[in-house]
N, C-alpha and C positions, 0 to 999 in steps of 0.2 A: 729224300722225298718220301720214301716209305716210312721213315721214322716220324715225319710230320703227319702223315695220314694216320699212323697208329696213335699218335698223341691226340689228334682231332677226334678219332673214333672213341678213345678213352674218355676225353672230355665230354663228348656227346652222350656216352653211356652214363657218365656221372650226373650230368644235368637231368637226363631222363629219370634216373633213379631218385634224385632229390624232388623232381616234380611228382613222381609217384608217391613219395613219402608225404609231400605237401597235400596231395589230393586225399590221401588216407586220413591225415589229420583233420582236414576240412570236413570230410564226410562224417567222421566220428564226432567231431565238435558239434555239427548241426544236429545230428541225431540226439546227442546228450543234452544240448542246450534246449531243444524243443521239449524233450521229455522232462527235464528238470524245471523248465519254465512253467509247464503245465502243473507239475506237482506243487511248485511254489505258489501259483495262483490259487489252486484249490485249498492249500493250507492257509493262505492269507485270508481268504474270504470265509473259510470255515470258522475262524476265530469269531466272526460276527454272525455265524449261523446262516450265512448266505452262500449261494452257489457261485462258482467261478464263471458261470454263464452270464452273470450280471455284467461282466466286462465283454463288450463286443469286440473280440480280438480274433484276427485271422490266425490260422494255425501256425504259420511261419513266425508270427510276431512273438510267440512264446519264447523264441530264442533270445529275445532282448527284454523279456519281462522283468528280469532281475539282473542287474550288473554282477552281483555276487555269484549267482549260479552260472552266468555266461562265462565269466573269467575262470571259475573253477572247472567248467566243462572243457575249456580250451586247454588248460594244463593237464587235465586227465586224458584228453585226446593225444597230447604229445607223449605222455607217459605210456599210453597204450601202444603207440607206434614204436617207442623205444623198446618195450618188452618184445614186440613182434620181431624187431630187428635183432635184438640180442639172442632170441631163441631160434629163429628160423633162417638166419643167414647160413650159407654153406660153411663159412668160417665164422663161428660165433665171436662176437666182440670180446676181447680180453681186457677186462677192467683192471686187472692186477698188473700185468706186464712184468717188468723186471723189478718192481717195487717189493719191499718186504711184505710177504703175505700176512704176517702177524699184525703189522701196522695197518694195512688195508682192511684186515678183518675187524680191527677195533673201530676204524672209521666207519665202515659199513654197518657195524652193530649199533654204534651211536646214532648214525643217520636214520636207521630203521626205527629206533625207539623215539627219537625226536619227532620224526614224521608221524608216527602212530599217536603220540601225545597230542600233536597239533591238530590232526584231523578229528580227534576225539573231543578236544576242549573247545575249539573255535565255535562250533554251532551252539554252545551253551553260554558263550560270553555275551554280555550286554554290548550290542553294536551301535548304540545310540550316538556315540562320539566318533565312530569310525567313518571315514570317507567312503562314499559309495564305491563298491567294488573291491575295497581292500580286504574285507573278510574273505571273499572268494579267492583273492590272490593268495592270502595266507594259507587258506585251506588247500589250494592247488599246489603251492610250494611244499606244504607238509606232505601231500600225497606223493609228489615226485621224490621227496627225501625218503619216504617210506619204501617206495618201489626201488629207487636207486640203491639205497642201503641194503635192501634185501638181495638184489642181484650181486652187489659187490661182496657181501658177506658170504653168499653161497660159493662164488668163485674162489675167494680167499680160503674158505674152509676146505675146498677140494685140493688146493695147492699145498696146504699145510701138511707136515708129516703127521702120521697117525698118533705118534706118541706125544705130540704137542696139542692135540685136540682133546676136548672133554670127552669122556666115554660115551655120553649120550649122542654127541655129534658123530662119533665114529660109527656107532650102531645105526644111526639114521642114514648116513651116506653109504654105508656098506649095503643097507637094504635098498637104497635108491639105485645103486649100480646094477642090481639084478633086474630092474625094470627096463624094458626096451625104451630107447631114447625118444622115439616118436610118441609113445604113450605118455612118457614123462612131460614132453612138450605140450601135448593136448591137455593133460591134467593141470599144468601150470596156467595155461592160457584160459581154460574154462574157469578155474578158481579165481584168476585175476579178474576176468570179466564179471563174474558173479559178485565178487567182493566189491569191485568198483561201482557197479550199478547200485548195489545196496547202499554203499557209503554216500554216493552223490545224491540219490533220491531221498535218503533219510536226512541228509544235510539240507537239501532244498526244502523239505517239509519244515525243518526247524527254522531255517531262514525266514520262510513265509510267516510262520506263527510269531516269531520274535519281531519282525518288522511291522506286522499288523498291530501288535501291542504297542510298539513304539509310536506308530502313526496315531493310534487312539490317544495315547498319553499327550501327544503334541497338539491335538485338536483343541481349539478354544471352546469354552462353554457358551451356550446360547440359551436365551429365554425364548422358547417356542410357544407362540400364542395360537390356539386353535379356536374354531368356531364354537365348540362345546367340548366338555370333558367326556362325552359319550364314547365308550370303547376304551378309554384310558383311565378309568376310575382307580385302577391299581397303582398309578403313578402319583408321586407326591407333587402336589401343586405348590407353586410359589405365589406369594401375595402380588396382586395386580390392582392398582387404583381403580381401574375400570371394571373390575370384577370378572374379567375374561379368564378363560381356562389357559393358564400359563404353566409351563414345565421347564425346569432347568435340565438340559440334555446336551449331548454332543452329536453332531451330524456325521454319519459315517459315509453315506453316498446317496445319490439320487438316480433312480432308474425306473423305467416303465410307469411313470406317473406317480411314483411313491417316493417319499423321503424316509430313508432308513436312519433311525436315531437310536441312541443308547442312553438310558438314564443312569448309567454307571453302576448298574446292579449286576453282580457276577452270577451267571447262570451255572457255570462249572468252573473249575480252576483254569481251564484252557479255552473257555468260550464266553463271550459277553452276551448279555441279555439285550437283544435288538428288537425294536418294534418298527413296523412299516406304517407310515402316516400318509394318507392320500394328500397330494399336494394341494388339491382344491380346498381342503379343510384348513390349510395354514393361513392365518390372518396376518401374522407378522413374525419376524425373526430379529431378536436383539442380542448382539454379541456382548458377553460379559468380559470386559477387559479392565485391567488396572491402568488408570490414566495418570501420567506424571507430567506436571507442568513443564513447558519448554524451558530449558536452561537449568533444570535441577537434576 
Protein backbone atom coordinates (compact mmCIF):
# COMPACT_ATOMS: atom_id res chain seq x y z
CA UNK A 1 0.00 0.00 0.00
CA UNK A 2 2.82 2.35 0.93
CA UNK A 3 4.55 1.58 -2.38
CA UNK A 4 1.38 2.51 -4.29
CA UNK A 5 1.12 5.79 -2.38
CA UNK A 6 4.77 6.51 -3.13
CA UNK A 7 4.22 5.83 -6.84
CA UNK A 8 1.11 8.03 -6.87
CA UNK A 9 2.99 10.87 -5.17
CA UNK A 10 5.84 10.48 -7.65
CA UNK A 11 3.43 10.54 -10.59
CA UNK A 12 1.67 13.59 -9.10
CA UNK A 13 4.98 15.44 -8.73
CA UNK A 14 5.94 14.53 -12.29
CA UNK A 15 2.63 15.85 -13.66
CA UNK A 16 2.97 19.05 -11.63
CA UNK A 17 6.50 19.50 -12.93
CA UNK A 18 5.40 19.10 -16.57
CA UNK A 19 2.49 21.49 -15.99
CA UNK A 20 4.98 24.00 -14.60
CA UNK A 21 7.20 23.61 -17.68
CA UNK A 22 4.14 23.98 -19.92
CA UNK A 23 3.11 27.18 -18.13
CA UNK A 24 6.62 28.59 -18.52
CA UNK A 25 6.66 27.78 -22.24
CA UNK A 26 3.23 29.37 -22.74
CA UNK A 27 4.20 32.53 -20.83
CA UNK A 28 7.47 32.98 -22.72
CA UNK A 29 5.74 32.21 -26.02
CA UNK A 30 3.03 34.85 -25.52
CA UNK A 31 5.58 37.49 -24.48
CA UNK A 32 7.81 36.74 -27.48
CA UNK A 33 4.94 36.40 -29.95
CA UNK A 34 3.43 39.77 -28.97
CA UNK A 35 6.82 41.48 -29.08
CA UNK A 36 7.84 39.98 -32.42
CA UNK A 37 4.37 40.53 -33.89
CA UNK A 38 4.64 44.22 -33.06
CA UNK A 39 8.14 44.45 -34.55
CA UNK A 40 6.93 42.57 -37.64
CA UNK A 41 3.98 44.97 -38.13
CA UNK A 42 6.15 48.06 -37.76
CA UNK A 43 8.71 46.72 -40.21
CA UNK A 44 5.99 45.67 -42.66
CA UNK A 45 4.31 49.08 -42.81
CA UNK A 46 7.59 50.97 -42.66
CA UNK A 47 8.36 49.61 -46.14
CA UNK A 48 5.46 51.77 -47.35
CA UNK A 49 6.33 54.70 -45.10
CA UNK A 50 3.21 54.04 -43.05
CA UNK A 51 2.82 53.56 -39.33
CA UNK A 52 1.72 50.24 -37.83
CA UNK A 53 -1.14 52.17 -36.21
CA UNK A 54 -2.91 52.07 -39.56
CA UNK A 55 -3.87 48.54 -38.56
CA UNK A 56 -6.56 48.62 -35.88
CA UNK A 57 -5.14 45.71 -33.89
CA UNK A 58 -5.68 44.77 -30.26
CA UNK A 59 -2.41 44.26 -28.40
CA UNK A 60 -2.88 40.50 -27.93
CA UNK A 61 -3.55 40.07 -31.65
CA UNK A 62 0.08 40.85 -32.40
CA UNK A 63 0.77 37.28 -31.23
CA UNK A 64 -0.83 35.97 -34.43
CA UNK A 65 0.12 38.86 -36.72
CA UNK A 66 2.66 36.69 -38.52
CA UNK A 67 2.61 32.86 -38.62
CA UNK A 68 6.39 32.87 -39.09
CA UNK A 69 7.16 34.89 -35.96
CA UNK A 70 4.53 33.00 -33.94
CA UNK A 71 5.99 29.58 -34.82
CA UNK A 72 9.55 30.79 -34.23
CA UNK A 73 8.51 32.26 -30.86
CA UNK A 74 7.03 28.94 -29.75
CA UNK A 75 10.22 27.02 -30.55
CA UNK A 76 12.38 29.67 -28.88
CA UNK A 77 10.16 29.43 -25.78
CA UNK A 78 10.74 25.66 -25.74
CA UNK A 79 14.48 26.20 -26.15
CA UNK A 80 14.51 28.72 -23.29
CA UNK A 81 12.82 26.27 -20.91
CA UNK A 82 15.22 23.50 -21.98
CA UNK A 83 18.18 25.74 -21.11
CA UNK A 84 16.64 26.58 -17.73
CA UNK A 85 16.07 22.88 -17.00
CA UNK A 86 19.58 21.96 -18.14
CA UNK A 87 21.27 24.61 -16.00
CA UNK A 88 19.13 24.99 -12.88
CA UNK A 89 17.94 21.49 -11.99
CA UNK A 90 19.58 20.09 -8.86
CA UNK A 91 20.97 17.30 -11.00
CA UNK A 92 21.68 18.88 -14.41
CA UNK A 93 20.63 16.76 -17.37
CA UNK A 94 23.48 14.61 -18.72
CA UNK A 95 23.30 14.78 -22.51
CA UNK A 96 26.38 12.59 -22.97
CA UNK A 97 25.65 9.67 -20.65
CA UNK A 98 27.64 6.53 -21.44
CA UNK A 99 28.15 7.53 -25.08
CA UNK A 100 31.56 8.25 -26.52
CA UNK A 101 32.28 11.90 -25.56
CA UNK A 102 34.27 12.44 -28.76
CA UNK A 103 31.32 11.34 -30.96
CA UNK A 104 28.86 13.42 -28.93
CA UNK A 105 31.29 16.35 -29.14
CA UNK A 106 31.34 16.14 -32.97
CA UNK A 107 27.52 15.85 -33.13
CA UNK A 108 27.09 18.86 -30.85
CA UNK A 109 29.65 20.88 -32.79
CA UNK A 110 27.93 20.14 -36.12
CA UNK A 111 24.46 20.87 -34.68
CA UNK A 112 25.76 24.18 -33.31
CA UNK A 113 27.09 25.35 -36.68
CA UNK A 114 24.12 24.04 -38.68
CA UNK A 115 21.75 25.93 -36.36
CA UNK A 116 23.85 29.09 -36.51
CA UNK A 117 23.89 28.95 -40.31
CA UNK A 118 20.10 28.38 -40.43
CA UNK A 119 19.16 31.30 -38.18
CA UNK A 120 21.54 33.54 -40.12
CA UNK A 121 20.44 32.66 -43.66
CA UNK A 122 16.67 32.07 -43.37
CA UNK A 123 15.67 35.76 -42.83
CA UNK A 124 17.55 36.67 -46.03
CA UNK A 125 15.95 34.02 -48.26
CA UNK A 126 13.16 34.81 -50.73
CA UNK A 127 10.09 33.41 -48.95
CA UNK A 128 7.60 33.97 -51.76
CA UNK A 129 7.33 30.23 -52.49
CA UNK A 130 7.32 29.12 -48.85
CA UNK A 131 4.09 28.01 -47.18
CA UNK A 132 2.98 30.38 -44.42
CA UNK A 133 4.75 29.56 -41.17
CA UNK A 134 7.42 27.27 -42.64
CA UNK A 135 10.13 29.94 -42.54
CA UNK A 136 9.43 30.49 -38.84
CA UNK A 137 9.50 26.73 -38.29
CA UNK A 138 12.86 26.42 -40.05
CA UNK A 139 14.24 29.36 -38.05
CA UNK A 140 12.98 27.88 -34.76
CA UNK A 141 14.40 24.43 -35.52
CA UNK A 142 17.71 26.07 -36.41
CA UNK A 143 17.61 27.92 -33.10
CA UNK A 144 16.96 24.67 -31.19
CA UNK A 145 19.83 23.02 -33.09
CA UNK A 146 22.09 25.93 -32.17
CA UNK A 147 21.17 25.79 -28.47
CA UNK A 148 21.11 21.99 -28.20
CA UNK A 149 24.41 21.64 -30.04
CA UNK A 150 25.99 24.18 -27.73
CA UNK A 151 24.84 22.38 -24.57
CA UNK A 152 25.94 18.98 -25.88
CA UNK A 153 29.29 20.33 -27.05
CA UNK A 154 30.04 21.91 -23.65
CA UNK A 155 29.16 18.74 -21.71
CA UNK A 156 31.16 16.52 -24.07
CA UNK A 157 34.12 18.90 -23.81
CA UNK A 158 34.05 18.67 -20.02
CA UNK A 159 34.07 14.86 -20.18
CA UNK A 160 36.92 14.56 -22.66
CA UNK A 161 40.42 14.05 -21.33
CA UNK A 162 42.49 17.20 -21.45
CA UNK A 163 45.11 15.72 -23.77
CA UNK A 164 42.39 15.03 -26.34
CA UNK A 165 41.04 18.57 -26.35
CA UNK A 166 42.36 21.47 -28.41
CA UNK A 167 44.60 23.72 -26.33
CA UNK A 168 42.23 26.68 -26.63
CA UNK A 169 39.39 24.59 -25.17
CA UNK A 170 41.57 23.38 -22.30
CA UNK A 171 42.42 27.00 -21.47
CA UNK A 172 38.77 28.14 -21.67
CA UNK A 173 37.37 25.37 -19.47
CA UNK A 174 40.23 25.68 -16.98
CA UNK A 175 39.30 29.37 -16.65
CA UNK A 176 35.59 28.57 -16.37
CA UNK A 177 36.19 26.15 -13.48
CA UNK A 178 37.55 29.06 -11.42
CA UNK A 179 34.18 30.88 -11.70
CA UNK A 180 31.51 30.07 -9.07
CA UNK A 181 28.88 27.85 -10.71
CA UNK A 182 26.01 30.18 -9.79
CA UNK A 183 27.71 33.10 -11.53
CA UNK A 184 28.36 30.86 -14.51
CA UNK A 185 24.66 29.93 -14.65
CA UNK A 186 23.58 33.57 -14.44
CA UNK A 187 26.06 34.57 -17.16
CA UNK A 188 24.85 31.83 -19.50
CA UNK A 189 21.15 32.62 -18.96
CA UNK A 190 21.60 36.41 -19.36
CA UNK A 191 23.67 35.88 -22.52
CA UNK A 192 21.14 33.38 -23.85
CA UNK A 193 18.17 35.68 -23.20
CA UNK A 194 19.91 38.72 -24.68
CA UNK A 195 21.04 36.80 -27.75
CA UNK A 196 17.62 35.21 -28.24
CA UNK A 197 15.80 38.55 -28.02
CA UNK A 198 18.18 40.14 -30.49
CA UNK A 199 17.90 37.22 -32.91
CA UNK A 200 14.09 36.94 -32.87
CA UNK A 201 13.42 40.70 -33.06
CA UNK A 202 15.95 41.14 -35.88
CA UNK A 203 14.38 38.19 -37.70
CA UNK A 204 10.85 39.54 -37.18
CA UNK A 205 11.97 42.85 -38.66
CA UNK A 206 13.40 41.11 -41.74
CA UNK A 207 10.31 38.90 -42.10
CA UNK A 208 8.11 42.01 -42.04
CA UNK A 209 10.13 43.88 -44.66
CA UNK A 210 10.46 40.84 -46.93
CA UNK A 211 6.76 39.95 -46.77
CA UNK A 212 5.74 43.57 -47.43
CA UNK A 213 7.83 43.61 -50.60
CA UNK A 214 6.39 40.26 -51.67
CA UNK A 215 2.88 41.58 -51.03
CA UNK A 216 3.61 44.66 -53.15
CA UNK A 217 5.02 42.55 -55.99
CA UNK A 218 1.88 40.39 -56.00
CA UNK A 219 -0.50 43.37 -56.10
CA UNK A 220 -2.19 43.96 -59.47
CA UNK A 221 -1.70 47.23 -61.33
CA UNK A 222 -4.66 49.58 -61.51
CA UNK A 223 -5.54 52.67 -63.49
CA UNK A 224 -6.62 55.19 -60.86
CA UNK A 225 -8.82 57.99 -62.22
CA UNK A 226 -9.01 61.18 -60.13
CA UNK A 227 -11.23 64.23 -60.40
CA UNK A 228 -8.14 66.29 -61.36
CA UNK A 229 -4.33 65.97 -61.38
CA UNK A 230 -4.03 68.66 -58.67
CA UNK A 231 -1.52 67.62 -56.03
CA UNK A 232 -0.24 64.70 -58.13
CA UNK A 233 1.45 66.57 -60.97
CA UNK A 234 4.72 64.75 -60.23
CA UNK A 235 3.17 61.38 -61.14
CA UNK A 236 3.23 60.16 -64.73
CA UNK A 237 -0.25 60.20 -66.26
CA UNK A 238 -1.49 57.47 -68.60
CA UNK A 239 -3.60 58.26 -71.70
CA UNK A 240 -7.35 58.34 -71.10
CA UNK A 241 -9.90 58.85 -73.95
CA UNK A 242 -12.03 61.08 -71.72
CA UNK A 243 -9.07 63.26 -70.81
CA UNK A 244 -9.41 62.46 -67.11
CA UNK A 245 -6.43 62.41 -64.77
CA UNK A 246 -5.40 58.75 -64.75
CA UNK A 247 -2.35 57.12 -63.16
CA UNK A 248 -1.05 53.54 -63.20
CA UNK A 249 -0.38 52.55 -59.61
CA UNK A 250 -0.67 49.76 -57.06
CA UNK A 251 -3.07 50.11 -54.12
CA UNK A 252 -1.40 49.40 -50.77
CA UNK A 253 -4.24 49.86 -48.30
CA UNK A 254 -7.20 52.05 -47.33
CA UNK A 255 -7.52 53.76 -43.97
CA UNK A 256 -9.03 56.90 -42.48
CA UNK A 257 -10.70 58.07 -45.70
CA UNK A 258 -7.49 57.80 -47.71
CA UNK A 259 -6.35 55.36 -50.38
CA UNK A 260 -2.62 54.68 -50.09
CA UNK A 261 -1.03 54.05 -53.48
CA UNK A 262 2.45 53.50 -54.84
CA UNK A 263 3.46 54.56 -58.37
CA UNK A 264 6.26 51.98 -58.19
CA UNK A 265 8.89 54.64 -57.64
CA UNK A 266 11.56 53.64 -55.12
CA UNK A 267 12.11 56.17 -52.37
CA UNK A 268 15.04 54.29 -50.78
CA UNK A 269 16.33 50.72 -51.30
CA UNK A 270 14.16 49.60 -48.38
CA UNK A 271 11.12 51.86 -48.66
CA UNK A 272 8.58 52.48 -51.41
CA UNK A 273 7.25 55.86 -52.46
CA UNK A 274 3.64 55.95 -51.22
CA UNK A 275 1.03 58.67 -51.72
CA UNK A 276 -2.25 59.21 -49.86
CA UNK A 277 -5.26 59.97 -52.07
CA UNK A 278 -8.55 61.17 -50.52
CA UNK A 279 -11.15 58.57 -51.43
CA UNK A 280 -13.61 61.35 -52.33
CA UNK A 281 -11.32 62.34 -55.21
CA UNK A 282 -11.31 58.86 -56.76
CA UNK A 283 -13.59 58.67 -59.80
CA UNK A 284 -12.84 55.14 -60.98
CA UNK A 285 -10.46 52.22 -60.51
CA UNK A 286 -9.66 49.96 -63.46
CA UNK A 287 -7.59 46.83 -62.90
CA UNK A 288 -4.86 46.11 -65.45
CA UNK A 289 -5.01 42.36 -66.08
CA UNK A 290 -3.94 40.03 -68.85
CA UNK A 291 -7.05 38.41 -70.32
CA UNK A 292 -6.79 34.94 -71.85
CA UNK A 293 -9.81 33.55 -73.76
CA UNK A 294 -11.45 30.54 -72.12
CA UNK A 295 -10.14 27.23 -73.39
CA UNK A 296 -6.72 28.56 -74.38
